[in-house]
C-alpha positions as CSV (number, residue, x, y, z in Angstrom):
1,M,-0.1,0.2,-0.2
2,A,1.3,3.6,-0.9
3,L,2.4,5.8,1.5
4,K,1.5,10.3,1.0
5,L,3.9,12.9,2.8
6,H,2.2,15.7,3.8
7,E,3.2,19.1,5.5
8,V,0.6,20.4,8.2
9,T,-1.1,23.8,7.1
10,S,-3.5,23.8,9.7
11,E,-4.7,22.9,13.9
12,E,-7.6,20.3,12.1
13,E,-4.9,18.4,10.3
14,F,-2.7,18.9,12.7
15,R,-5.0,17.0,15.7
16,L,-4.5,13.6,13.6
17,V,-0.8,13.7,14.0
18,V,-1.8,14.1,17.4
19,D,-3.9,11.6,17.6
20,V,-0.9,9.1,16.0
21,E,1.5,11.1,18.3
22,H,-0.6,9.6,21.7
23,E,-0.5,5.7,20.7
24,A,2.7,5.5,19.2
25,Y,5.0,7.2,21.9
26,G,2.8,4.9,24.9
27,N,3.7,1.7,22.6
28,P,6.2,1.1,23.9
29,F,5.3,3.1,26.7
30,N,8.0,7.0,26.9
31,G,7.9,8.8,30.0
32,V,8.1,11.7,28.7
33,W,5.9,11.7,26.6
34,E,3.9,11.2,29.3
35,I,4.9,14.4,31.0
36,T,4.4,15.9,27.8
37,K,1.3,15.1,26.6
38,G,-0.9,16.9,29.2
39,S,-4.1,16.5,30.7
40,S,-6.0,15.5,26.7
41,P,-5.2,15.5,23.5
42,E,-7.2,18.5,22.6
43,E,-5.5,20.4,25.2
44,C,-2.0,19.3,23.8
45,T,-3.1,19.4,20.1
46,A,-3.4,23.6,20.5
47,R,-0.5,23.2,23.1
48,Q,1.8,21.9,20.5
49,F,0.7,23.9,17.6
50,S,1.2,27.3,19.0
51,W,4.4,26.0,19.2
52,H,4.9,25.5,15.9
53,K,3.3,28.8,15.2
54,A,5.6,30.7,17.3
55,E,8.2,28.6,16.0
56,P,9.4,30.2,12.1
57,G,11.5,27.5,11.1
58,S,9.1,24.7,12.1
59,H,7.9,22.3,10.4
60,W,5.3,19.4,10.8
61,V,5.1,16.5,8.1
62,Y,2.9,13.4,8.7
63,V,2.3,10.3,6.6
64,T,-1.0,8.8,5.1
65,D,-2.0,5.2,4.0
66,E,-3.1,6.2,0.8
67,A,-5.2,3.5,0.4
68,T,-7.3,3.6,3.6
69,G,-6.5,8.1,4.1
70,D,-5.2,7.5,7.9
71,V,-2.5,9.4,9.4
72,I,0.2,6.9,10.5
73,G,2.9,9.4,11.7
74,G,4.8,13.0,12.3
75,T,7.9,14.3,12.3
76,Q,8.6,17.9,13.5
77,W,11.5,19.5,11.7
78,I,13.0,23.1,13.4
79,I,14.8,24.2,10.7
80,H,17.4,27.1,12.6
81,E,19.2,29.5,9.6
82,T,20.9,31.9,12.6
83,N,22.4,30.4,15.9
84,P,18.9,30.0,18.2
85,F,21.7,30.5,21.1
86,A,22.9,33.8,20.3
87,K,20.6,35.3,22.6
88,E,20.6,33.8,25.9
89,Q,17.1,31.8,26.3
90,P,14.6,31.5,29.0
91,E,14.5,28.6,30.6
92,K,11.5,26.4,29.8
93,T,9.0,24.6,32.4
94,I,6.7,22.5,32.5
95,Y,4.2,25.2,32.5
96,W,1.1,23.0,31.1
97,L,1.2,20.7,34.2
98,P,-0.5,21.7,37.6
99,E,1.9,21.9,40.9
100,G,3.2,18.0,42.4
101,P,5.9,15.3,41.5
102,A,4.6,15.4,37.7
103,K,5.9,18.6,37.1
104,E,8.8,18.9,39.4
105,I,10.3,15.9,37.7
106,G,9.0,17.0,34.3
107,N,11.2,20.5,35.0
108,Q,14.4,18.5,36.1
109,L,13.7,16.1,33.0
110,L,13.5,19.5,30.4
111,R,16.7,20.4,31.5
112,D,18.3,16.9,31.2
113,L,17.6,16.6,28.0
114,G,18.1,20.6,27.0
115,K,21.5,21.1,28.7
116,H,24.2,19.6,26.0
117,R,22.5,22.1,23.2
118,P,24.4,25.1,23.7
119,G,27.2,23.4,23.4
120,I,27.3,21.7,20.4
121,M,24.4,24.1,18.7
122,S,25.4,27.0,18.4
123,K,24.9,27.7,15.3
124,P,22.5,27.7,12.2
125,H,21.3,23.4,12.1
126,L,18.6,21.1,11.9
127,L,16.9,19.6,14.9
128,I,13.9,16.6,15.4
129,S,12.2,17.1,18.4
130,Y,9.5,14.7,17.2
131,C,9.4,11.5,15.3
132,F,6.6,8.8,15.8
133,V,4.6,6.3,13.7
134,H,1.6,4.5,14.7
135,S,2.8,0.9,16.2
136,A,0.3,-1.0,13.1
137,H,2.6,0.2,10.5
138,R,6.0,0.3,12.0
139,N,8.3,-1.1,8.8
140,R,6.2,0.2,6.1
141,G,8.6,2.9,4.9
142,A,7.2,5.9,6.3
143,A,9.7,7.4,9.2
144,S,12.1,7.3,5.7
145,L,9.9,9.3,4.3
146,M,9.5,11.6,7.1
147,L,13.1,11.8,7.9
148,Q,14.7,12.2,3.8
149,W,12.2,15.4,4.0
150,G,14.4,17.1,6.1
151,T,18.1,15.3,5.4
152,K,17.1,16.9,1.8
153,K,16.6,20.5,3.5
154,A,19.6,20.0,5.6
155,D,21.8,18.8,2.0
156,E,20.2,22.0,0.3
157,L,21.0,24.4,2.9
158,G,24.2,23.0,3.9
159,L,23.8,23.0,7.5
160,D,23.6,19.9,10.3
161,A,21.2,17.9,12.0
162,F,20.5,16.9,15.2
163,V,18.4,14.7,17.0
164,E,17.9,13.5,21.1
165,S,16.8,9.8,20.1
166,T,15.7,6.7,22.1
167,E,17.4,3.3,21.8
168,M,14.3,2.0,19.6
169,A,14.8,4.8,16.9
170,R,18.4,4.8,17.1
171,S,18.8,2.3,14.2
172,A,16.4,4.5,11.8
173,Y,18.1,7.5,12.2
174,E,21.4,5.8,11.5
175,K,19.9,4.3,8.4
176,H,19.6,8.4,7.3
177,G,23.0,9.5,8.0
178,F,22.7,10.2,12.1
179,Y,25.4,9.3,14.4
180,V,25.9,8.7,17.8
181,I,27.6,11.8,19.5
182,G,26.9,11.5,23.0
183,D,24.7,9.9,25.5
184,L,21.7,11.5,27.1
185,N,20.8,11.2,30.5
186,M,17.7,12.0,32.4
187,D,16.6,12.0,35.8
188,A,14.8,13.4,39.2
189,Q,16.3,13.7,42.2
190,L,15.1,15.4,45.5
191,E,16.9,15.1,48.6
192,N,14.2,14.0,50.9
193,P,11.4,12.7,48.2
194,T,8.2,12.1,48.9
195,E,6.5,8.8,48.5
196,E,4.5,10.6,45.3
197,F,7.5,11.7,43.7
198,T,9.7,8.3,44.3
199,A,6.2,6.1,43.1
200,M,5.9,9.0,39.3
201,R,9.9,9.0,38.9
202,Q,9.4,5.1,38.6
203,H,6.5,5.4,36.7
204,L,8.1,7.5,34.4
205,G,11.0,5.1,33.7
206,C,13.7,6.8,35.4
207,P,16.4,7.2,34.8
208,I,16.1,7.5,30.9
209,H,18.7,7.2,28.9
210,G,19.1,7.8,25.1
211,W,21.3,9.1,22.7
212,V,22.5,12.5,21.1
213,M,22.8,12.3,17.0
214,K,24.2,14.0,14.1
215,R,24.2,14.2,11.1
216,D,26.9,16.2,9.1
217,A,26.2,18.4,5.9
218,V,26.2,16.6,2.6
219,S,27.1,19.2,0.3
220,T,24.7,19.3,-3.1
221,Q,26.6,20.9,-5.0
């Protein structure tokens, strides 16, 4: 069955992408997504779409199964044509969650996720923020279509690309020229944690390990 690549142009179509995002990041369970998804798919859609609109270089692409028209995967590529760290960035927080253990842990995980970026991404580059495929449609080529979209852009612009990858996704990125440049270790600790904090930390799978990966620009000249 043929697959087709699209770029998001409206919140209405983005809602279908986020539905798949919930399924994909839940199979297998992803602790970072558990924090990110918020209170409901509707809230998550509105919040993520507002992030997308606020970032000039953001491009959400997605894949449909042409036989059914169903969305089966999505990826957010961010094209930074200038150094995003030229000015000091405000600290990012899990502002969408109420006060409590999940928010505290989420804030610590978010700091760990971003702390390596200024050291390696203080230049024009492309970044993959999200990349997922519905669990029932994996190994059909959807991820490759979405990754090829961005790697082609990177080569046209002569820019390196980066991604923070899970172990499961690592091989998919490697097939498209990415290679590991470092470990990604995320965790949350308190000096005197409550039972609720400890239980939430365990629920989210902390400590969480992943990989920082880079793809070198390939000249198209």
